[in-house]
PARO-205852 format. One line per 8 residues: number of its first residue (from 1); their letters; for each residue x, y, z of N, C-alpha, C, O. Coordinates in pm, 1 decimal. Layout:
<nukols>
NUM> a> X,Y,Z,X,Y,Z,X,Y,Z,X,Y,Z; ...
</nukols>
This chain:
<nukols>
1> glppaarr> -3384.5,21140.9,-2045.4,-3460.0,21052.1,-1960.5,-3458.4,21099.3,-1816.4,-3405.8,21206.0,-1784.9; -3515.2,21020.7,-1732.2,-3521.7,21052.3,-1589.6,-3391.1,21013.3,-1521.7,-3324.0,20919.4,-1564.5; -3354.9,21085.8,-1415.6,-3237.6,21044.0,-1339.9,-3262.8,20907.1,-1277.6,-3378.2,20871.2,-1254.3; -3158.0,20829.9,-1250.1,-3176.0,20693.6,-1197.6,-3266.1,20686.0,-1074.9,-3341.6,20589.8,-1060.8; -3260.3,20783.7,-986.7,-3343.7,20778.2,-865.6,-3492.1,20783.2,-899.8,-3573.6,20725.1,-828.1; -3528.6,20851.6,-1008.1,-3668.4,20863.4,-1046.5,-3720.7,20734.9,-1109.1,-3841.7,20714.5,-1118.2; -3629.5,20648.5,-1152.2,-3671.5,20522.7,-1214.9,-3674.2,20408.2,-1115.8,-3688.2,20292.5,-1155.5; -3661.4,20437.4,-991.3,-3658.5,20330.5,-890.9,-3800.3,20280.7,-860.0,-3896.7,20357.3,-858.1
9> hprgrrrr> -3808.5,20154.0,-836.7,-3932.0,20088.6,-794.0,-3961.1,20136.3,-652.3,-3866.9,20165.7,-578.7; -4088.1,20145.4,-610.5,-4119.9,20192.4,-475.2,-4048.3,20113.9,-364.9,-4022.9,20169.1,-257.8; -4015.9,19988.8,-387.9,-3948.3,19908.5,-285.5,-3795.8,19919.5,-296.9,-3722.4,19845.3,-231.6; -3749.0,20013.1,-381.1,-3606.2,20035.6,-389.2,-3538.0,19966.9,-506.8,-3423.2,19998.1,-538.3; -3606.9,19874.2,-571.7,-3546.0,19807.8,-687.2,-3558.9,19897.8,-808.4,-3654.2,19974.8,-820.4; -3463.1,19887.4,-897.2,-3471.7,19966.3,-1020.3,-3574.6,19906.8,-1113.4,-3586.2,19784.9,-1125.4; -3648.7,19993.0,-1178.7,-3744.8,19947.3,-1279.6,-3670.7,19923.7,-1409.0,-3583.1,20000.8,-1448.3; -3707.0,19817.6,-1472.8,-3653.4,19791.6,-1604.5,-3731.0,19876.0,-1704.4,-3854.0,19877.4,-1699.5
17> prahhprq> -3663.5,19946.5,-1794.9,-3740.3,20024.9,-1892.8,-3828.7,19933.1,-1975.8,-3787.7,19823.6,-2014.3; -3948.7,19978.3,-2002.5,-4040.9,19898.6,-2082.7,-3999.4,19901.8,-2228.2,-3965.3,20006.8,-2282.7; -4002.7,19786.7,-2289.1,-3975.8,19781.8,-2431.8,-4098.5,19834.8,-2504.0,-4211.6,19808.4,-2463.3; -4076.1,19908.5,-2609.9,-4187.9,19960.8,-2687.3,-4237.4,19852.9,-2782.7,-4161.7,19801.2,-2864.9; -4364.6,19820.1,-2770.6,-4425.2,19722.2,-2860.6,-4533.3,19791.9,-2940.3,-4625.0,19850.1,-2882.4; -4523.9,19787.0,-3073.0,-4634.3,19845.1,-3149.7,-4762.4,19770.8,-3115.9,-4759.8,19651.8,-3084.5; -4871.1,19839.5,-3122.4,-4999.8,19777.7,-3089.4,-5019.5,19652.5,-3172.8,-5021.9,19657.0,-3295.8; -5033.3,19541.8,-3103.8,-5047.5,19415.3,-3175.1,-5189.0,19400.3,-3226.3,-5285.7,19422.7,-3153.5
25> rrvqpslp> -5200.1,19362.6,-3350.4,-5330.6,19340.3,-3411.5,-5371.8,19197.4,-3383.3,-5294.8,19103.6,-3404.1; -5492.9,19182.1,-3336.3,-5542.8,19048.5,-3307.4,-5562.8,18972.6,-3437.2,-5621.6,19024.3,-3532.2; -5514.2,18851.5,-3440.6,-5526.7,18770.7,-3561.3,-5666.7,18711.3,-3566.4,-5713.6,18650.3,-3470.2; -5731.3,18729.9,-3678.5,-5866.7,18679.7,-3696.5,-5860.0,18530.3,-3727.7,-5789.7,18489.8,-3820.3; -5933.3,18446.8,-3650.7,-5932.8,18304.4,-3682.7,-6003.5,18280.9,-3815.6,-6102.6,18347.0,-3846.7; -5952.5,18187.6,-3892.8,-6016.5,18159.9,-4021.3,-6135.4,18065.8,-4001.2,-6138.4,17985.9,-3907.6; -6232.2,18077.0,-4090.3,-6351.4,17991.7,-4084.9,-6307.7,17847.7,-4101.2,-6246.9,17812.7,-4202.3; -6337.6,17763.0,-4002.9,-6291.1,17624.4,-4011.6,-6359.3,17542.7,-4120.7,-6302.1,17444.4,-4167.8
33> gaqyfgpg> -6478.2,17580.3,-4161.5,-6551.0,17506.4,-4264.2,-6694.5,17483.2,-4221.9,-6723.7,17462.4,-4104.2; -6783.2,17487.1,-4319.4,-6926.9,17475.2,-4291.3,-6961.8,17343.0,-4224.6,-7060.5,17334.9,-4151.5; -6882.4,17239.3,-4248.7,-6913.9,17107.7,-4193.0,-6908.4,17104.9,-4039.9,-6958.3,17010.6,-3978.5; -6848.2,17207.3,-3977.4,-6838.2,17210.9,-3831.3,-6960.2,17273.0,-3764.9,-6972.0,17270.0,-3642.4; -7052.0,17329.7,-3844.8,-7166.0,17401.7,-3789.1,-7295.4,17344.1,-3842.9,-7314.4,17334.2,-3964.1; -7383.8,17306.5,-3752.9,-7513.0,17254.8,-3792.6,-7556.4,17143.0,-3700.6,-7481.7,17102.9,-3611.3; -7676.5,17092.5,-3721.5,-7731.0,16987.8,-3635.3,-7635.8,16869.4,-3621.8,-7581.1,16820.3,-3720.5; -7617.2,16824.8,-3498.0,-7532.2,16709.4,-3470.4,-7385.6,16742.8,-3449.6,-7307.9,16655.4,-3411.3
41> qnndhvrr> -7345.9,16866.8,-3473.7,-7204.8,16902.7,-3458.1,-7172.4,16933.5,-3312.3,-7252.6,16993.8,-3241.0; -7054.4,16891.6,-3269.4,-7010.0,16910.5,-3131.6,-6858.9,16929.9,-3136.4,-6783.9,16833.0,-3148.1; -6813.5,17057.2,-3127.2,-6671.0,17084.8,-3139.3,-6638.4,17223.0,-3084.0,-6728.4,17301.5,-3054.3; -6509.7,17252.2,-3070.5,-6466.7,17380.8,-3014.9,-6494.9,17498.7,-3107.6,-6502.8,17612.4,-3061.2; -6510.2,17473.9,-3236.9,-6542.9,17582.2,-3329.5,-6681.5,17638.2,-3298.4,-6703.6,17758.9,-3307.7; -6774.3,17550.8,-3261.5,-6909.7,17594.1,-3224.1,-6901.9,17680.2,-3097.1,-6968.2,17783.5,-3087.1; -6821.4,17637.0,-3001.9,-6806.1,17714.0,-2877.6,-6745.4,17851.3,-2907.5,-6794.1,17952.3,-2856.7; -6640.3,17856.3,-2988.9,-6575.3,17983.4,-3022.5,-6674.1,18077.9,-3090.8,-6679.2,18197.0,-3060.2
49> lgeqlvrk> -6752.0,18023.3,-3183.1,-6853.5,18102.9,-3252.4,-6952.0,18161.4,-3151.5,-6979.2,18281.4,-3153.2; -7005.1,18076.6,-3063.8,-7103.1,18122.7,-2964.6,-7046.7,18226.7,-2870.4,-7114.0,18324.6,-2838.2; -6923.5,18206.5,-2825.7,-6862.4,18303.1,-2734.8,-6843.2,18438.5,-2803.1,-6860.4,18542.8,-2740.0; -6808.0,18437.2,-2931.0,-6791.2,18563.0,-3004.0,-6926.4,18631.7,-3026.4,-6935.9,18754.2,-3020.0; -7029.9,18552.8,-3052.3,-7163.9,18610.2,-3066.9,-7205.5,18680.7,-2937.7,-7262.9,18789.6,-2941.7; -7176.8,18619.0,-2824.4,-7209.5,18679.9,-2695.2,-7129.4,18808.9,-2677.6,-7185.2,18911.2,-2637.8; -6998.2,18805.0,-2707.3,-6914.0,18925.1,-2694.6,-6965.1,19040.4,-2780.8,-6955.6,19156.8,-2741.9; -7019.3,19007.3,-2897.5,-7068.3,19110.3,-2989.4,-7211.6,19153.5,-2958.5,-7266.4,19239.9,-3026.9
57> gfggpytv> -7272.9,19093.3,-2855.1,-7406.4,19134.6,-2814.7,-7520.4,19056.0,-2875.9,-7634.7,19101.6,-2875.5; -7490.1,18937.0,-2929.0,-7593.5,18855.4,-2992.4,-7617.3,18724.8,-2916.4,-7648.7,18622.3,-2976.9; -7602.5,18728.7,-2784.8,-7618.5,18609.0,-2702.5,-7759.3,18585.6,-2652.6,-7782.7,18491.8,-2576.3; -7854.9,18669.7,-2694.4,-7992.6,18658.4,-2646.3,-8055.8,18521.4,-2659.8,-8126.4,18479.0,-2568.2; -8034.1,18449.6,-2769.8,-8098.9,18319.3,-2784.0,-8048.2,18211.6,-2686.6,-8113.6,18108.8,-2668.9; -7933.2,18234.5,-2623.9,-7877.6,18132.2,-2534.7,-7942.9,18139.0,-2398.0,-7942.3,18243.9,-2333.6; -7999.8,18026.6,-2352.9,-8046.8,18017.6,-2214.2,-7939.9,17948.2,-2131.2,-7930.3,17969.9,-2010.4; -7860.0,17864.9,-2196.0,-7744.3,17798.0,-2135.9,-7633.7,17804.9,-2239.4,-7658.3,17793.5,-2359.5
65> gpgprwte> -7512.9,17823.6,-2192.0,-7401.5,17818.6,-2287.4,-7355.8,17956.5,-2326.0,-7377.3,18052.1,-2251.4; -7294.1,17968.8,-2439.3,-7278.9,17871.7,-2547.9,-7181.0,17759.4,-2512.6,-7095.3,17773.4,-2425.4; -7196.8,17651.0,-2581.8,-7111.9,17535.7,-2559.7,-7068.5,17474.3,-2690.5,-7089.7,17532.9,-2796.7; -7008.1,17357.3,-2684.6,-6954.4,17294.6,-2805.5,-7059.0,17227.3,-2894.8,-7031.1,17197.2,-3010.9; -7178.1,17203.6,-2841.6,-7281.4,17134.1,-2919.9,-7367.9,17236.1,-2993.0,-7422.7,17327.4,-2931.1; -7380.3,17220.7,-3124.9,-7463.4,17310.8,-3206.1,-7609.1,17292.8,-3166.8,-7659.1,17180.4,-3161.4; -7676.9,17403.2,-3139.4,-7818.8,17398.7,-3103.4,-7894.0,17503.1,-3185.7,-7834.4,17582.4,-3258.7; -8022.6,17500.7,-3172.3,-8106.2,17601.1,-3237.9,-8070.9,17741.1,-3186.3,-8085.1,17839.0,-3259.5
73> sdrravqa> -8025.6,17751.2,-3062.2,-7982.4,17881.0,-3008.1,-7864.9,17936.9,-3087.3,-7858.3,18057.3,-3111.8; -7771.5,17849.4,-3127.7,-7658.8,17894.5,-3209.6,-7709.8,17948.4,-3343.7,-7667.4,18054.7,-3389.1; -7800.1,17874.4,-3405.4,-7852.2,17916.3,-3535.0,-7924.6,18050.9,-3523.9,-7908.9,18137.9,-3609.5; -8003.5,18066.8,-3418.3,-8077.7,18191.8,-3400.1,-7983.3,18309.2,-3371.7,-8005.6,18420.1,-3420.4; -7879.0,18284.9,-3293.6,-7782.3,18391.4,-3263.1,-7707.9,18432.8,-3389.7,-7689.1,18552.0,-3414.3; -7665.5,18335.1,-3470.3,-7598.0,18366.4,-3596.3,-7693.4,18442.2,-3687.7,-7654.3,18540.3,-3751.0; -7817.8,18397.3,-3694.8,-7915.7,18463.4,-3780.7,-7939.3,18607.7,-3736.7,-7950.0,18696.9,-3820.9; -7947.5,18631.6,-3605.8,-7965.8,18768.2,-3556.0,-7846.6,18855.6,-3595.8,-7864.4,18970.9,-3635.0
81> fqqaqgwr> -7725.3,18800.7,-3585.9,-7607.3,18874.7,-3627.9,-7613.8,18905.7,-3777.7,-7585.5,19017.9,-3819.7; -7650.8,18806.6,-3856.8,-7659.4,18825.8,-4001.9,-7763.9,18931.9,-4036.9,-7740.3,19016.9,-4122.8; -7877.8,18926.8,-3971.2,-7982.7,19024.7,-3997.5,-7937.7,19165.2,-3957.7,-7975.8,19263.1,-4021.9; -7857.2,19175.4,-3852.4,-7804.6,19305.5,-3810.8,-7708.6,19363.3,-3915.0,-7683.2,19483.7,-3916.0; -7655.8,19278.1,-4002.1,-7570.0,19325.3,-4111.4,-7653.8,19375.8,-4228.8,-7600.5,19427.8,-4326.8; -7786.6,19359.4,-4217.3,-7875.4,19400.8,-4325.2,-7904.2,19288.1,-4423.3,-7963.9,19310.3,-4528.7; -7862.0,19168.4,-4388.6,-7882.7,19054.3,-4477.9,-8021.4,18995.7,-4453.2,-8070.6,18996.2,-4340.3; -8084.0,18945.2,-4559.6,-8218.4,18886.4,-4551.6,-8220.8,18757.3,-4630.5,-8129.0,18728.9,-4707.5
89> gaeadgyp> -8325.9,18679.1,-4611.4,-8344.8,18555.7,-4687.3,-8230.7,18458.0,-4669.0,-8187.7,18432.0,-4556.6; -8181.4,18403.7,-4779.2,-8075.3,18302.5,-4774.8,-7944.9,18358.2,-4717.7,-7860.9,18282.4,-4669.2; -7927.9,18490.6,-4723.2,-7806.7,18550.5,-4665.3,-7808.4,18543.1,-4513.2,-7703.3,18548.6,-4449.4; -7927.8,18530.8,-4454.8,-7943.4,18525.3,-4309.1,-8003.2,18390.9,-4270.1,-8110.3,18384.3,-4209.7; -7932.4,18283.6,-4305.6,-7984.0,18148.8,-4280.3,-7948.1,18093.3,-4142.8,-7996.7,17987.0,-4104.2; -7861.9,18165.8,-4067.3,-7824.5,18120.0,-3933.8,-7703.1,18029.0,-3931.8,-7668.6,17974.1,-3827.2; -7638.5,18012.4,-4045.1,-7517.7,17929.8,-4051.9,-7402.0,18017.9,-4095.7,-7415.7,18093.4,-4192.0; -7287.0,18010.2,-4026.5,-7177.8,18101.1,-4059.1,-7105.4,18063.7,-4187.5,-7057.3,17951.5,-4203.1
97> gpdtwrrl> -7098.6,18159.1,-4278.4,-7016.5,18146.4,-4397.8,-6898.8,18241.3,-4384.8,-6880.7,18303.6,-4280.3; -6819.1,18252.9,-4489.3,-6699.1,18338.3,-4481.5,-6728.0,18483.9,-4445.7,-6654.1,18543.0,-4367.0; -6833.5,18543.1,-4501.5,-6863.3,18683.4,-4471.5,-6910.8,18700.7,-4327.3,-6870.5,18794.6,-4258.8; -6995.9,18610.1,-4282.4,-7042.6,18615.6,-4143.4,-6923.5,18604.3,-4049.3,-6909.7,18683.2,-3955.9; -6837.5,18506.0,-4074.1,-6722.0,18480.6,-3986.7,-6629.1,18603.0,-3984.4,-6586.4,18646.6,-3877.5; -6598.6,18657.1,-4100.5,-6507.3,18771.4,-4109.3,-6561.5,18890.1,-4031.9,-6488.0,18953.9,-3956.6; -6688.4,18920.1,-4049.5,-6748.0,19034.7,-3979.3,-6758.9,19009.3,-3829.2,-6736.6,19099.2,-3748.1; -6792.9,18887.9,-3794.1,-6809.5,18855.1,-3652.2,-6676.5,18865.8,-3576.2,-6674.1,18911.0,-3461.7
105> fs> -6568.6,18825.2,-3638.2,-6439.6,18824.2,-3570.2,-6352.5,18946.1,-3602.6,-6234.3,18948.2,-3568.4; -6410.6,19048.2,-3668.6,-6330.6,19168.2,-3698.0,-6346.8,19271.8,-3588.0,-6287.2,19379.2,-3595.2
</nukols>
């Protein structure tokens, strides 16, 4: 290792050696359930979904938000994500199922 003088903090304090942490894998949130997504729904799961869609580059349908209230913008953003997976028809209905959720949060 380095001699003690080389491990000193610029202000004269000794630096504590950094503990080695293996790269932590981000835990994927599980799909809360279809009942949380759709017209009339207002909850944090909708907000989390919308924020992840924006992070993944599918935030185009949002003019405001995303927020906790499910809107047509949420459905369109989910549908755009689903279509980008190559899904068509009923597979790209704009509502998150287990496959949509897993891919979106991976």
